[in-house]
C-alpha positions, 0 to 999 in steps of 0.5 A, a space after each residue: 939696565 939704563 937708569 933714565 932720569 930728568 937729567 938724561 931723558 933727552 940724550 937717551 930718548 933717541 936710543 929709547 925710540 930706536 929700540 922701540 921701534 926695532 922691538 918685536 914686542 915691549 914689556 912694562 913694569 911699574 912702581 907706584 906708592 901704594 896699591 890697596 886704597 879701598 877694601 871694597 875694591 877687593 877682587 873675587 873668584 867671581 870677578 871677569 877680567 874687566 871687573 877686576 881690572 876696573 877695581 884695581 884701576 879704581 884703587 891705583 888712581 889715588 896713588 901716584 906712579 914712581 918708576 916705569 920700567 920698559 924692556 924691548 926685545 929685539 929678535 936675533 934672526 935665526 938664532 931663536 932668541 931675543 936681545 933685550 934693551 931695559 930702561 928704568 925710568 924715575 918719574 915724578 908729578 912735579 908742580 906747575 902752575 896751579 897743579 900740585 898733585 896730591 896722593 896717597 902713599 901706603 906703607 907696605 908699598 914704600 917698604 917695598 921700595 925701600 927693600 929694593 933699593 929704590 932711590 927716593 932722592 932720584 925720584 923727587 929730584 930727577 924723576 921725569 915730570 909728567 901731567 895727566 890730561 886733565 892737568 894738561 888742559 888746566 895748565 894749557 889754560 892757564 898759559 892761554 889766559 896769561 898770553 890773552 892778559 899779556 896781549 892785551 897789555 901790549 895792545 893797551 894805549 895810553 
């Protein structure tokens, strides 16, 4: 397994990309700061796949992803087996401009992470920063506004 951090991402990216391109299939695993925020979202035996997914999705949206596991399976021709390359990404939302993420933590999820040797220092100090689509739009608008203000300052004639 290869640990992927903010400090090593750029160097490892070409290797990760090659493994994905050469793979027959990939598998993902994720870890979150919690899983169940609202007991009304509990799935039942009567839920079909889409209903269960919708409930889980609503529940997990209040938490953040802290780790992504990626395994790329590359078929070894004529041997009926695969070679697997596994990468473990620590991810952390960080703060950018006015984007400052708030999230819930569930005690049982944090205890689970601790029992499985999750490194909270790597998560916070060396986790790969990310934005969701909405946060990216907010930040792009802020950058555009700053750019326009800066351009206007340059154009002003005294």
